[in-house]
VEXDREN-2710 file (C-alpha; in Angstrom, 1 decimal):
% VEXDREN-2710
k/r/px/py/pz
1/MET/115.5/78.9/72.3
2/LYS/113.4/80.9/74.8
3/THR/114.3/84.5/75.5
4/ILE/111.1/86.2/76.7
5/PHE/110.9/86.7/80.4
6/THR/108.4/88.2/82.8
7/TYR/109.2/90.6/85.6
8/GLY/110.2/88.9/88.9
9/MET/113.5/87.8/87.4
10/LEU/117.2/89.0/87.5
11/ALA/116.8/92.1/85.4
12/ILE/119.3/93.0/82.8
13/ALA/117.5/96.2/81.8
14/LEU/118.7/98.1/78.8
15/LEU/119.3/101.8/79.4
16/ALA/117.9/104.3/76.9
17/GLY/120.9/106.1/75.5
18/SER/121.8/109.7/75.0
19/GLY/122.7/109.2/71.4
20/ARG/126.5/109.2/71.7
21/LEU/127.8/105.8/71.1
22/GLN/131.0/105.5/73.1
23/ALA/133.8/103.1/71.9
24/GLN/134.3/100.1/74.1
25/VAL/137.7/99.0/75.3
26/ASN/137.5/95.2/75.2
27/GLY/135.5/94.8/72.0
28/THR/132.2/96.0/70.5
29/ALA/129.0/96.4/72.5
30/ALA/126.4/93.8/71.6
31/LYS/122.8/92.9/72.5
32/ALA/122.8/90.5/75.5
33/ILE/121.1/87.3/74.5
34/ALA/120.9/83.9/76.3
35/SER/122.9/80.9/75.2
36/THR/121.5/77.5/74.2
37/VAL/123.2/74.2/75.2
38/GLU/124.2/73.7/71.6
39/LYS/125.3/77.3/71.1
40/PRO/127.1/78.7/74.2
41/VAL/127.9/82.5/74.1
42/TYR/130.2/84.2/76.5
43/TYR/130.6/87.9/77.3
44/TYR/132.8/90.5/78.9
45/ILE/130.6/92.8/81.0
46/GLU/132.4/96.2/80.7
47/SER/131.6/99.4/82.6
48/ALA/130.1/102.2/80.4
49/ALA/130.9/104.9/83.1
50/ASP/132.9/107.6/81.4
51/GLY/133.0/110.0/84.4
52/THR/130.3/112.4/83.1
53/VAL/127.4/111.3/85.3
54/ASN/127.2/111.9/89.0
55/MET/125.7/109.3/91.3
56/GLY/123.6/111.6/93.5
57/ALA/126.0/113.9/95.3
58/ASN/129.0/111.7/94.3
59/ALA/131.3/112.7/91.6
60/GLY/131.2/110.7/88.3
61/LYS/133.8/108.0/87.9
62/ASP/135.6/107.0/84.7
63/TYR/135.7/103.2/84.7
64/ARG/135.9/102.7/80.9
65/GLY/137.5/99.2/80.2
66/ASN/136.7/97.8/83.7
67/LEU/135.2/94.3/83.6
68/LEU/133.1/92.5/86.1
69/TYR/135.0/89.5/87.6
70/VAL/134.8/87.0/90.4
71/PRO/138.0/87.2/92.5
72/ASN/137.9/83.6/93.7
73/SER/135.8/80.4/93.8
74/THR/134.3/80.9/97.3
75/ASP/130.5/80.7/97.4
76/GLY/129.2/84.2/98.4
77/VAL/132.3/86.1/97.3
78/ASN/131.8/89.8/96.3
79/ILE/132.0/90.5/92.6
80/LYS/134.4/93.3/91.6
81/HIS/135.5/95.3/88.6
82/ASP/138.9/96.2/87.1
83/LYS/141.0/96.3/84.0
84/LEU/141.6/93.0/82.3
85/GLU/145.3/93.2/82.6
86/THR/144.9/93.8/86.4
87/ILE/142.5/90.9/86.8
88/THR/144.8/88.4/85.1
89/ALA/147.8/89.7/87.0
90/VAL/146.2/88.8/90.4
91/PRO/146.8/86.1/89.2
92/LEU/143.4/84.9/87.9
93/THR/142.5/83.4/84.5
94/ILE/140.7/85.5/81.9
95/ASP/137.7/83.2/82.5
96/HIS/137.1/84.9/85.9
97/ALA/136.0/88.0/83.8
98/ILE/133.8/86.0/81.3
99/TRP/130.1/85.5/81.8
100/GLN/127.3/83.5/80.2
101/MET/123.6/84.1/80.2
102/ILE/121.9/80.6/80.5
103/ILE/118.4/79.5/80.8
104/VAL/117.4/77.1/83.6
105/ASN/113.7/76.2/84.0
106/ASP/112.7/79.1/81.8
107/SER/114.8/81.5/83.9
108/VAL/117.9/83.3/82.8
109/LYS/120.9/83.3/85.1
110/LEU/124.2/85.1/84.8
111/LYS/127.0/82.5/85.3
112/ASN/130.7/83.1/85.7
113/LYS/132.8/80.9/83.4
114/ALA/135.8/80.2/85.6
115/THR/133.9/79.5/88.9
116/GLY/130.5/78.3/87.8
117/LEU/129.0/80.8/90.3
118/TYR/125.9/82.9/89.6
119/MET/125.5/86.6/90.1
120/LYS/123.1/86.8/93.1
121/ASP/120.4/89.3/94.0
122/ALA/122.2/90.5/97.1
123/ARG/124.0/93.7/97.9
124/PHE/127.6/93.8/96.7
125/ALA/126.5/91.4/93.8
126/ARG/127.7/88.4/95.8
127/THR/127.9/85.1/94.0
128/ALA/126.1/81.9/94.8
129/SER/126.4/78.3/93.7
130/ALA/122.7/78.3/93.0
131/THR/120.1/81.0/92.8
132/ARG/116.3/81.1/92.2
133/PHE/116.4/84.5/90.5
134/THR/116.4/85.0/86.8
135/ALA/116.6/87.8/84.2
136/PHE/115.0/89.6/81.4
137/PRO/116.4/92.2/78.9
138/LEU/114.5/95.4/78.2
139/ASN/115.0/96.3/74.6
140/THR/115.3/100.0/73.7
141/ALA/117.4/102.1/71.5
142/ALA/121.2/102.2/71.2
143/PRO/123.7/102.5/72.8
144/LEU/123.7/99.0/74.2
145/GLN/124.0/99.8/77.8
146/TYR/122.5/97.6/80.5
147/SER/121.7/97.8/84.2
148/LEU/122.2/94.6/86.3
149/LYS/119.7/93.7/89.0
150/THR/117.3/91.1/90.2
151/SER/113.6/91.1/91.1
152/ASP/114.4/91.6/94.8
153/GLN/116.5/94.7/94.1
154/ALA/114.8/98.0/93.5
155/SER/118.2/99.4/92.4
156/PRO/120.8/98.0/89.9
157/GLY/124.4/97.2/90.6
158/VAL/126.8/100.2/90.7
159/ALA/130.5/100.2/90.2
160/TRP/132.0/101.6/93.4
161/ASN/135.5/101.9/94.9
162/SER/136.7/102.0/98.5
163/ALA/140.1/101.6/100.1
164/ALA/138.7/98.7/102.2
165/ASN/137.1/96.7/99.4
166/GLY/138.9/97.7/96.3
167/ASN/136.7/98.1/93.2
168/TYR/133.4/96.4/94.3
169/ILE/129.8/96.3/93.3
170/ASP/127.1/97.9/95.4
171/ARG/123.6/99.1/94.3
172/TRP/122.2/102.6/93.4
173/GLY/118.9/103.9/92.3
174/SER/119.6/105.2/88.8
175/THR/119.2/104.2/85.2
176/ALA/121.4/106.9/83.7
177/PRO/123.5/106.0/80.6
178/PHE/127.2/106.4/80.9
179/SER/126.9/106.2/84.7
180/GLN/128.3/103.6/87.1
181/VAL/125.2/101.5/86.8
182/ALA/125.6/101.2/83.0
183/TRP/127.3/98.2/81.4
184/TYR/128.2/96.9/78.0
185/PHE/127.9/93.2/77.0
186/ILE/130.9/92.4/74.7
187/VAL/131.0/89.0/72.9
188/ALA/134.1/87.2/74.1
189/PRO/136.6/85.8/71.6
190/GLY/135.4/82.4/70.3
191/SER/131.7/83.1/70.7
192/GLU/131.2/85.1/67.6
193/ALA/129.8/82.4/65.4
194/ASN/127.3/81.1/68.0
195/TYR/126.2/84.6/68.7
196/ALA/125.5/85.3/65.0
197/GLU/123.3/82.2/64.7
198/LEU/121.3/83.0/67.8
199/TYR/120.9/86.7/67.0
200/PRO/117.9/86.8/64.5
201/ALA/115.6/84.8/66.7
202/ALA/116.5/87.0/69.7
203/VAL/115.8/90.2/67.7
204/LYS/112.4/88.8/66.7
205/VAL/111.6/88.3/70.4
206/ASP/112.6/91.9/70.9
207/LEU/110.3/93.0/68.2
208/ASN/107.4/91.1/69.8
209/ALA/108.1/92.7/73.1
210/LYS/108.3/96.2/71.5
211/ILE/104.9/95.6/69.8
212/THR/103.4/94.5/73.1
213/SER/104.8/97.5/75.1
214/THR/103.8/100.0/72.4
215/GLN/100.3/98.6/72.2
216/ALA/100.1/98.8/76.0
217/MET/101.1/102.5/75.8
218/LEU/98.3/103.2/73.4
219/THR/95.8/101.3/75.6
220/THR/96.8/103.0/78.8
221/THR/96.6/106.6/77.4
222/ALA/93.7/108.5/75.8
223/VAL/92.7/111.4/73.6
224/GLY/92.0/114.7/75.2
225/ASP/92.9/118.4/75.6
226/GLN/94.2/118.2/79.2
227/PRO/97.9/117.8/80.2
228/GLY/98.9/114.2/79.8
229/LYS/96.4/113.4/77.0
230/PHE/97.1/112.9/73.3
231/THR/95.8/113.9/69.9
232/GLU/93.6/111.6/67.9
233/ALA/95.9/111.9/64.9
234/ALA/98.9/110.8/67.0
235/ARG/97.0/107.8/68.3
236/THR/96.0/106.8/64.8
237/ALA/99.6/107.1/63.6
238/LEU/100.9/105.0/66.5
239/GLN/98.4/102.2/65.8
240/SER/99.4/102.2/62.1
241/ALA/103.1/101.8/63.2
242/ILE/102.1/98.9/65.5
243/ASP/100.2/97.2/62.7
244/ALA/103.2/97.6/60.3
245/ALA/105.6/96.1/62.8
246/GLN/103.2/93.2/63.4
247/SER/103.2/92.4/59.7
248/VAL/107.0/92.3/59.7
249/HIS/107.0/90.0/62.7
250/ASP/104.5/87.6/61.1
251/ASN/106.3/87.5/57.8
252/ALA/108.2/84.2/57.5
253/ALA/110.7/85.9/55.1
254/SER/111.7/88.6/57.6
255/GLY/115.2/88.4/59.1
256/ALA/117.3/90.3/61.6
257/ALA/117.6/93.4/59.5
258/GLU/113.8/93.6/59.0
259/PHE/113.2/93.0/62.7
260/GLU/115.7/95.7/63.6
261/ALA/114.2/98.2/61.2
262/ALA/110.7/97.5/62.5
263/ILE/111.9/98.1/66.1
264/GLU/113.6/101.4/65.1
265/ASN/110.4/102.5/63.3
266/LEU/108.4/101.7/66.5
267/ASN/110.9/103.6/68.6
268/THR/110.5/106.6/66.3
269/ALA/106.7/106.3/66.4
270/VAL/106.7/106.2/70.2
271/GLN/108.8/109.3/70.4
272/THR/106.5/111.1/67.9
273/TYR/103.5/110.0/70.0
274/LEU/105.1/111.2/73.3
275/GLY/105.9/114.5/71.6
276/SER/102.2/115.0/70.8
277/CYS/101.3/114.8/74.5
278/VAL/99.4/117.8/75.7
279/LYS/101.7/119.7/78.0
280/PRO/100.8/122.3/80.7
281/ALA/100.4/125.9/79.4
282/ILE/103.1/128.4/80.2
283/SER/101.5/131.5/81.8
284/ASP/102.4/134.9/80.6
285/GLU/101.2/138.5/80.9
286/THR/98.0/137.8/78.9
287/THR/97.1/134.3/80.0
288/THR/97.3/132.6/83.4
289/LYS/96.7/128.9/83.9
290/TRP/96.7/127.3/87.4
291/TYR/97.3/123.6/88.1
292/PHE/97.3/121.1/90.9
293/LEU/100.3/118.8/91.0
294/GLN/99.5/115.3/92.3
295/GLY/102.4/113.3/93.7
296/THR/102.7/109.6/94.5
297/ARG/104.0/109.7/98.1
298/PRO/101.7/109.8/100.0
299/ALA/99.3/108.4/97.4
300/ASN/97.2/111.1/95.7
301/SER/98.8/113.9/97.7
302/TYR/99.2/117.4/96.2
303/MET/102.1/119.8/96.2
304/THR/101.3/122.4/98.8
305/SER/102.9/125.7/99.9
306/THR/103.1/126.1/103.7
307/GLY/103.9/129.9/103.5
308/SER/106.6/132.3/102.4
309/LYS/110.0/130.7/102.3
310/ALA/108.6/127.6/104.0
311/PRO/108.9/123.9/103.1
312/ILE/106.7/122.7/100.2
313/LEU/104.8/119.5/101.3
314/GLY/102.6/116.8/99.8
315/ARG/99.1/117.0/101.4
316/THR/95.7/115.7/100.6
317/VAL/93.6/117.9/98.4
318/VAL/92.1/121.0/100.1
319/PRO/91.6/122.5/97.4
320/ASP/92.8/126.1/97.8
321/ASP/95.4/128.5/96.5
322/THR/98.2/126.9/98.5
323/GLN/97.9/123.9/96.2
324/LEU/97.7/125.9/92.9
325/TRP/100.8/126.4/90.7
326/LYS/101.5/128.1/87.4
327/PHE/104.4/127.5/85.0
328/VAL/106.2/130.6/83.8
329/ALA/109.2/131.1/81.4
330/ASN/112.4/131.2/83.4
331/THR/114.1/134.4/82.4
332/LYS/117.0/134.0/84.7
333/GLY/118.5/130.7/83.6
334/THR/121.1/130.0/81.0
335/ALA/118.8/127.9/78.8
336/ASN/115.1/128.0/77.8
337/GLY/113.0/126.5/80.6
338/ILE/110.3/127.0/83.2
339/ALA/109.8/128.0/86.8
340/LEU/106.9/127.2/89.2
341/VAL/105.0/129.9/91.0
342/ASN/102.5/129.3/93.9
343/LYS/99.2/131.2/93.8
344/ALA/98.9/131.7/97.6
345/THR/102.4/133.2/98.2
346/GLY/103.4/134.3/94.7
347/GLU/106.8/132.7/95.4
348/TYR/108.8/130.3/93.3
349/LEU/109.7/126.7/93.9
350/SER/113.4/126.7/94.6
351/ALA/114.9/124.7/91.8
352/ASN/118.4/125.5/93.2
353/THR/117.8/123.1/96.1
354/PRO/120.7/120.5/96.5
355/PHE/120.3/116.8/96.0
356/ASN/118.2/114.9/98.6
357/THR/117.1/118.1/100.3
358/ALA/113.6/119.4/101.1
359/ILE/112.4/122.1/98.8
360/SER/111.1/125.5/100.0
361/SER/109.7/128.5/98.2
362/VAL/111.8/131.5/97.4
363/ASP/110.9/135.1/96.5
364/THR/113.2/135.4/93.5
365/MET/113.2/133.3/90.3
366/PRO/115.8/130.4/90.6
367/SER/118.6/130.3/88.1
368/ASN/118.1/126.6/87.5
369/ASN/115.7/126.0/84.5
370/LEU/113.2/123.2/84.6
371/ARG/111.4/121.2/81.9
372/PHE/108.5/118.7/81.5
373/ILE/109.3/115.2/80.3
374/VAL/106.4/112.9/79.5
375/SER/106.7/109.7/81.6
376/ASP/105.5/106.2/80.8
377/ILE/103.5/106.2/84.1
378/TYR/99.8/106.8/83.6
379/THR/96.9/107.6/86.0
380/ASN/93.4/107.2/84.6
381/LYS/94.8/107.1/81.1
382/THR/96.6/110.3/81.6
383/ALA/100.4/110.5/81.3
384/ARG/102.3/111.8/84.4
385/PHE/105.3/114.1/84.0
386/TRP/108.8/114.2/85.3
387/ILE/109.8/117.8/86.2
388/GLU/113.6/118.2/86.1
389/ASN/116.4/120.5/85.0
390/VAL/117.1/121.4/81.5
391/THR/120.2/119.8/80.1
392/GLY/123.1/122.0/80.9
393/SER/121.4/123.7/83.9
394/THR/122.8/123.4/87.4
395/PRO/122.3/122.0/89.8
396/VAL/121.0/118.6/88.7
397/PHE/117.3/118.5/89.8
398/ARG/114.3/116.2/89.7
399/LEU/111.1/117.0/91.6
400/HIS/110.3/114.1/94.0
401/ALA/107.5/113.2/96.4
402/GLY/109.4/112.3/99.5
403/ASN/106.7/111.3/102.0
404/SER/105.5/114.6/103.4
405/ASN/108.3/116.8/102.0
406/VAL/108.9/117.5/98.4
407/LEU/112.5/116.9/97.6
408/ASN/115.2/117.2/94.9
409/TRP/116.0/113.5/94.3
410/ASN/117.8/113.0/91.0
411/GLY/118.2/109.2/91.5
412/ASN/115.7/106.8/89.9
413/ALA/113.0/108.7/88.0
414/TYR/110.5/105.9/88.8
415/ASP/111.0/106.4/92.5
416/ASN/108.0/108.7/93.3
417/SER/109.2/111.3/90.8
418/SER/106.2/111.5/88.4
419/TRP/103.5/114.1/88.7
420/LEU/99.9/114.3/87.4
421/ILE/99.3/117.9/86.4
422/LEU/95.6/118.9/86.6
423/ASP/94.0/122.0/85.2
424/TYR/92.2/123.9/88.0
425/SER/88.6/123.8/86.7
426/PHE/89.0/120.3/85.3
427/ALA/90.6/119.1/88.6
428/LEU/87.7/120.4/90.7
429/LYS/85.3/118.1/88.8
430/THR/87.8/115.3/89.1
431/PHE/88.1/115.8/92.9
432/LEU/84.3/115.7/93.2
433/SER/84.1/112.5/91.1
434/GLU/86.7/110.9/93.5
435/SER/84.5/111.8/96.5
436/LEU/81.5/110.4/94.7
437/ALA/83.5/107.2/94.1
438/LYS/84.4/107.0/97.8
439/ALA/80.7/107.4/98.8
440/ASP/79.7/104.7/96.3
441/ASP/82.3/102.4/97.7
442/LEU/81.0/103.0/101.3
443/LEU/77.5/102.3/100.1
444/ASN/78.3/99.2/98.0
445/LYS/81.8/97.8/98.6
446/VAL/82.4/97.4/102.4
447/SER/84.1/94.5/104.0
448/GLU/81.8/91.9/105.7
449/GLY/82.0/92.5/109.4
450/ILE/81.9/96.3/109.2
451/VAL/78.5/97.4/110.2
452/TYR/76.5/100.5/109.2
453/THR/72.9/101.2/110.2
454/ALA/70.2/101.8/107.7
455/GLU/70.1/105.4/108.9
456/ASN/73.8/105.8/108.2
457/ARG/73.3/104.5/104.7
458/THR/70.3/106.8/104.0
459/ALA/72.2/109.9/105.2
460/LEU/75.2/109.2/103.0
461/GLY/73.0/108.3/100.1
462/ASN/71.2/111.6/100.3
463/ALA/74.5/113.5/100.4
464/LYS/75.8/111.5/97.4
465/SER/72.7/112.3/95.4
466/ALA/73.0/116.1/96.1
467/ALA/76.7/116.0/95.1
468/GLN/75.9/114.0/91.9
469/THR/73.4/116.7/90.9
470/VAL/76.1/119.3/91.0
471/TYR/78.6/117.1/89.2
472/ASP/76.1/116.3/86.4
473/ASN/75.2/120.0/85.8
474/ALA/77.5/121.4/83.1
475/ALA/76.7/124.9/84.3
476/SER/78.0/124.3/87.9
477/THR/80.5/126.9/88.9
478/ASP/84.0/126.2/90.4
479/GLN/82.7/127.3/93.8
480/GLN/79.7/125.0/93.6
481/LEU/82.0/122.1/92.8
482/ILE/84.2/123.0/95.7
483/ASP/81.2/123.3/98.1
484/ALA/79.6/120.0/96.8
485/LYS/82.9/118.1/97.5
486/ALA/83.2/119.7/100.9
487/ALA/79.7/118.7/101.9
488/LEU/80.1/115.2/100.6
489/ASP/83.5/114.7/102.3
490/ALA/81.9/115.8/105.6
491/ALA/79.1/113.3/105.1
492/ILE/81.6/110.6/104.3
493/GLY/83.6/111.4/107.5
494/SER/80.4/111.3/109.6
495/HIS/79.4/108.1/108.0
496/ILE/82.8/106.4/108.6
497/ALA/82.7/107.6/112.3
498/THR/79.5/105.6/112.9
499/ALA/80.9/102.3/111.6
500/THR/81.6/99.4/114.0
501/VAL/83.3/96.0/113.5
502/ASN/81.4/92.9/114.5
503/PRO/83.3/89.7/113.7
504/GLU/80.1/87.7/114.5
505/LYS/78.8/89.0/111.2
506/LEU/81.4/86.8/109.5
507/LEU/79.4/83.7/110.7
508/SER/76.3/82.3/109.1
509/GLU/73.0/83.0/110.8
510/ASN/72.3/79.3/110.2
511/PRO/74.4/77.4/112.7
512/GLY/74.5/74.4/110.3
513/ASN/76.3/76.4/107.6
514/TYR/79.8/77.7/106.9
515/ARG/80.1/81.2/105.3
516/TRP/83.0/81.4/102.8
517/TYR/84.9/84.6/101.8
518/ARG/87.5/85.8/99.5
519/ILE/89.9/88.0/101.5
520/LYS/90.6/90.7/98.9
521/SER/93.3/93.4/99.0
522/THR/92.1/97.0/98.7
523/ALA/95.6/98.2/98.1
524/THR/96.2/101.0/95.6
525/HIS/99.5/99.3/94.6
526/ALA/99.1/97.6/91.2
527/TYR/100.8/94.4/92.3
528/ALA/98.2/93.8/95.0
529/LYS/95.1/95.7/94.0
530/ASP/92.0/93.4/94.0
531/LYS/94.2/90.3/94.5
532/VAL/92.9/87.7/96.9
533/ILE/94.7/85.5/99.4
534/SER/95.1/82.0/98.1
535/MET/96.8/78.6/98.6
536/GLY/97.8/78.8/95.0
537/THR/100.1/75.8/94.4
538/ARG/101.8/76.1/97.7
539/LEU/102.1/73.5/100.4
540/THR/102.2/73.4/104.2
541/GLY/104.9/75.5/105.7
542/ALA/105.0/77.9/102.7
543/LYS/103.3/81.3/102.8
544/PHE/99.9/81.9/101.5
545/THR/100.1/83.8/98.2
546/PHE/97.8/86.4/96.6
547/GLU/96.5/86.3/93.0
548/ALA/93.6/87.4/90.8
549/ALA/90.3/86.1/91.9
550/VAL/89.0/83.0/90.0
551/ALA/85.4/81.7/90.2
552/ASP/84.8/78.4/92.0
553/ASP/88.3/78.1/93.3
554/ASP/88.3/76.7/96.8
555/LYS/92.0/77.6/97.2
556/GLN/90.9/81.2/97.4
557/LEU/88.0/80.8/99.9
558/PHE/88.3/81.1/103.7
559/ARG/86.0/80.8/106.7
560/VAL/86.5/82.0/110.2
561/GLU/86.1/80.6/113.7
562/LEU/85.6/83.2/116.5
563/THR/86.9/83.4/120.1
564/ASP/84.5/82.5/122.8
565/ASP/83.5/86.1/123.4
566/LYS/83.0/86.6/119.6
567/SER/85.2/89.7/119.7
568/LYS/88.0/88.3/117.5
569/VAL/88.8/85.7/114.9
570/LYS/90.3/82.6/116.4
571/ASN/91.1/80.8/113.2
572/ILE/91.1/81.6/109.4
573/ILE/90.6/78.3/107.5
574/ASN/91.1/77.6/103.8
575/LYS/88.3/75.7/102.0
576/SER/90.4/73.6/99.7
577/ALA/92.4/71.6/102.3
578/GLY/91.3/72.9/105.7
579/HIS/94.6/74.6/106.3
580/PHE/95.0/77.3/108.9
581/MET/96.4/80.8/108.5
582/ALA/99.5/81.1/110.7
583/PRO/100.2/84.5/112.4
584/ASN/103.1/85.1/109.9
585/GLY/100.9/84.2/106.9
586/ALA/102.2/80.7/106.5
587/ILE/100.1/77.6/105.6
588/SER/99.6/75.4/108.7
589/ASP/98.0/72.0/109.2
590/THR/97.0/72.9/112.7
591/ALA/95.4/75.9/114.5
592/PHE/97.4/78.3/116.6
593/VAL/96.1/78.1/120.2
594/ALA/97.9/81.2/121.5
595/ASN/96.9/83.4/118.5
596/ASP/93.8/85.5/117.7
597/PHE/93.2/87.8/114.8
598/ALA/91.8/91.3/115.6
599/VAL/89.6/92.7/112.7
600/LEU/90.3/96.5/112.8
601/LYS/88.4/99.1/110.8
602/LEU/90.7/101.4/108.7
603/THR/90.3/105.0/108.0
604/ASP/88.4/104.5/104.7
605/GLY/85.6/102.9/106.6
606/ARG/85.4/99.9/104.2
607/SER/88.6/97.9/104.7
608/VAL/90.2/96.2/107.7
609/ASN/93.5/95.1/109.1
610/ILE/93.7/91.5/110.1
611/LYS/96.1/91.6/113.0
612/PRO/97.5/88.6/114.7
613/THR/98.0/88.9/118.5
614/ASP/101.8/89.4/118.7
615/VAL/102.8/90.7/115.3
616/ASN/101.7/93.3/112.7
617/ALA/98.8/92.9/110.4
618/LEU/98.8/90.5/107.5
619/HIS/100.3/92.2/104.4
620/ALA/100.7/91.3/100.7
621/GLN/104.4/91.6/100.0
622/GLU/105.4/92.2/96.3
623/SER/108.7/90.4/96.7
624/GLY/107.9/86.7/96.8
625/ALA/104.2/87.3/96.2
626/HIS/103.3/86.1/99.7
627/MET/101.9/87.1/103.1
628/VAL/104.1/88.9/105.7
629/ASN/103.4/91.1/108.7
630/TRP/103.4/94.9/108.2
631/ALA/101.3/97.7/109.7
632/GLY/99.5/99.8/107.1
633/ASP/96.3/101.8/106.8
634/ALA/93.7/102.1/104.0
635/GLY/95.1/101.8/100.5
636/SER/98.2/99.8/101.7
637/ALA/98.8/96.2/101.0
638/SER/97.8/95.6/104.7
639/ALA/94.2/96.6/103.9
640/TRP/91.7/93.8/103.2
641/MET/88.0/93.2/102.6
642/PHE/86.1/90.0/103.5
643/GLU/84.0/89.5/100.3
644/PHE/81.2/87.0/100.7
645/VAL/81.1/84.2/98.1
646/VAL/78.9/81.3/99.3
647/GLU/77.4/79.4/102.2
648/THR/77.7/75.6/102.4
649/PRO/76.3/73.1/104.9
650/LYS/78.7/71.9/107.6
651/VAL/77.5/68.3/106.8
652/VAL/79.9/66.2/104.7
653/THR/78.8/62.7/103.6
654/SER/79.8/60.1/101.1
655/THR/78.4/59.8/97.6
656/GLY/76.4/56.8/98.7
657/ALA/72.8/57.2/99.8
658/THR/71.9/57.3/103.5
659/ASP/68.6/57.4/105.2
660/ALA/67.2/60.9/105.0
661/SER/66.4/60.9/108.8
662/TYR/70.1/60.7/109.7
663/ARG/72.5/63.7/109.4
664/VAL/76.3/63.6/109.8
665/VAL/77.5/66.9/111.1
666/VAL/81.0/68.3/111.4
667/ARG/81.2/71.3/113.7
668/ASP/84.5/72.8/114.8
669/ARG/86.1/69.5/113.7
670/VAL/83.9/67.4/116.0
671/ILE/81.8/64.7/114.3
672/SER/78.3/64.0/115.4
673/VAL/75.3/62.2/113.9
674/GLU/71.8/63.6/114.3
675/GLY/69.1/61.0/114.5
676/ALA/71.3/58.0/115.5
677/ASP/71.4/56.5/118.9
678/ARG/74.9/55.3/118.5
679/PHE/77.7/55.5/116.0
680/GLU/81.5/55.0/115.7
681/VAL/84.3/57.0/114.2
682/TYR/87.4/55.4/112.7
683/SER/90.5/56.7/111.1
684/LEU/91.3/55.4/107.6
685/THR/93.8/53.0/109.1
686/GLY/91.0/51.4/111.1
687/GLN/91.7/53.0/114.5
688/ARG/88.6/53.6/116.6
689/LEU/88.4/57.2/117.9
690/ALA/86.6/58.7/120.9
691/HIS/83.4/60.7/120.4
692/ASN/83.1/64.4/120.9
693/VAL/86.8/65.2/120.4
694/VAL/88.4/67.7/118.1
695/LEU/89.9/65.8/115.2
696/PRO/92.9/66.8/113.0
697/ALA/91.9/67.7/109.4
698/GLY/91.5/64.6/107.3
699/VAL/89.1/61.8/106.1
700/TYR/87.3/59.6/108.6
701/ILE/84.8/56.6/108.5
702/VAL/81.5/57.0/110.4
703/LYS/79.6/53.8/111.1
704/ALA/76.0/53.5/112.5
705/PRO/73.7/50.5/112.4
706/GLN/71.9/52.0/109.4
707/PHE/74.8/53.3/107.3
708/THR/78.6/53.7/106.8
709/VAL/80.0/56.9/105.3
710/LYS/83.3/58.7/104.7
711/VAL/83.5/62.1/106.3
712/LEU/85.9/65.0/105.4
713/VAL/87.0/67.1/108.4
714/ARG/88.5/70.5/107.4
END
């Protein structure tokens, strides 16, 4: 039995519980595990919504006892939820409310027993007779509440109601226990014995997954005294817990009880570790500590006051007092908590702001208390924080980076709601180091085709050296760090302004050679960062994919052909099979006559858009892991770098020896023979072809009086 799954599948993600284990109506909540052919297991999927959790501005709904069911056998029908007695009175059989998790080609699917239809990754949880999407369970602590979604859904299925549709399934960005996105899996009568036999192996898989995720947490965090860092003692203790769990996993005598105990021990160790995380200081009458708060939308933006009682925005680092905040004890709220104060205005962040509303500053302390929660999102081995209301405070509040505005968005905590909190003096050095890294990238990691002069490079190099001296000096003052960053940023801006794009630089200086590149993403998004465009295992008509770079892999190498005026790229051609890049990112056997690709410099001065004539730039899309068209600037998945790999001769000959005075040349898919007075070109089927014509990609036979060779035309 195989029950470990990777992301990209129908997610049945276990919700971390609040600690109160609610009684289920139709049976007892169980861990969701997949069946085998020999041991089928069936489930009721029952709502855990008890009416205590609001979905955004919507009131909570009590759907206890409601089961997911398929109302008829029509392909594409909307899945609904209701009481079992209501479902069977429609009339439907009880099997319409029974589901099975099955494995097909290493993918888990959720299949309805009565209809044989699968839950599909579409809005309203429509069913389908077949689906390419699969599932994985996330294993955390009780209670056993699950969210239901697929890889193409950012949000899980939510139990809704409307007069038009009756009780139906939509989607909503939340992972809250006891909410309308929370579901119990209850083993249906008759499946108990099979479930019991499959359970130990499934729990062992859970333990392995927990060991892996805990080790990853340790690897992606670090010791330190700044907010988001951890103590050395806590790291040692967590590693010891990991090692102990691994011993249980590897012990052939261990059973389900031992695996469960090891998981629980790891859960406890993780909570202890997170509890040791260094949190921001609370300022008081004797000590004041100022911080920058870095958001995620836009990337690396900082929470910024725009004036008294004005909106708070996310902006690039200045840095100045508008971007500095301190945390103070909230003396006005009903529970212990904090409030945020801006240094420039002395005003508070309004924690009383309603859901999905832009936040402004106010001159009096808000009554809603806030708290820090250590997230499992890390930047440079530093934990980010969720900043949200204290339990029992009102209104419900979570600080959210909403494009330019800062919002109260209490939906999904993973939706741009985590904040990196940087101590002022520590941050100034961090900001300077980021500018040094940008300068280094401009000097050493620029796309082929972007041109800087030697004078440009010298000027930026001198500015970088001066800034590095300030950075390396432990005695540098805060103002010196600020001034050094400002001077280096100005030099970077001047340097970028001088850059030009020259597509002709993508061709070899030797007209007899091809110049091959990896086309590498410079996105900041983890799914695309440093990935390269590739054929992968895909065929003509499919989209080019993107994947980690691999040495000596022709599927990841491309060359270009230019327009007659050399101002644009006419064709982008893959090395492994000679396929062409279509304007929509598809793999094509033929060139596109009416399409050219403009190579456009982006604002970072080192990456480019590759823009087809009539559509947006080529873009690496996470869903499907393939190329699409989407406009985007530096740091987006539309930002690319031509990274030179190798030059090869355009000549392609057989393995047999030929006279050294003869040279078969393939240029722009036209075959010629240097040194021969006459020659003939044949297809593999024996058809004689005209000279000096553009040939389709393929293998041809070239005959001359002195030799016969096979020639590959790409």
